[in-house]
N, C-alpha and C positions, 0 to 999 in steps of 0.2 A: 613330221618336222621337216623343215627345209634346211638348207646348208648355211643360212645366215645366222650367226650366233647372236646378233643383236635382236632379230625378230624372234628367235627361239626363247631368249631370256625374257623378252617382253611378254610372250605368251605364258611363260612360267610364272611371272609376277602377276599377270592378270588372274590366273587361276588361284594363286595365293591370296590375292586381294578378295576375290569372290568368296573363297572359303572362309575368310576372316571378317566379312562384313565391311570391306573397304573397297576403294576404287583406285585405279592408277590415275595420276594427274591427267586431265583431259588434253593437255598440251603435248601433242606428239613430239614436237621438237625437244622439249624439256626431257621427256622420257628417253628419247634416243641419246641425248647427251649424257644423261645419268647412267644409262645402261652401258654405253661405251666406256665410261669411267669405271663402272663396276668390273667390266671385263679387263680393263687395263690394270686395275688393282689385283685382280685374280692372277693375271700374267706376272705382275711384279712381285706380289706378296704370297701368292698361292691361295688366296681367299678373296671372296667378293666383299671386300670392306666397303662400307658406305663411303661415297665420295665426299661427304660433308664432315667426315671425322678425321682427326689427326691420328695417323698410325705411328705407334712408338717403336715397333719392332719386337716388343715383348708379347709373344703369342698369347700368353695367359690374359694379360690386360686387354689386348686387342680383340680377343675372342668375342666380346660383347658388341663389337662394332661391325660384325659380319651382317650383311643385309639379308633379311630384315633384322635390324639391330634391336637390342633390348630396350632402347630409349623410345622406340617408335610409338608404342601404345600411349605412354604418358604425353608425348608431344602431340599426337593426334587429338587426344582428349582436351589438351590445353589450347592448341592453336588451330585445330582442324586439319592438320597435315603434319607429316614427319619433317624433320629438320631440312632435308634436301628436297622435299616436296614430291618424292616419288609416289608415296601413298597419301591419299586424302580420304576424308570421311565420306 
């Protein structure tokens, strides 16, 4: 691992995608923006909440919005990508 948290998280999500029959969005710019937002959410809220989800501050309700969120599978089946387009079929 290198010292760049963005690149490290991209690698982590690539591994996750491979292990789960998915891919990361092929657009590197989109990936970098989303990863930066995930890291911002982690710094602000203490968790890597999906940047496309509204965070209420209720830890129990927001738990399902931690990336990869619980909505991802159904969104990918329905539209071919998760809501924020981090993961694709």
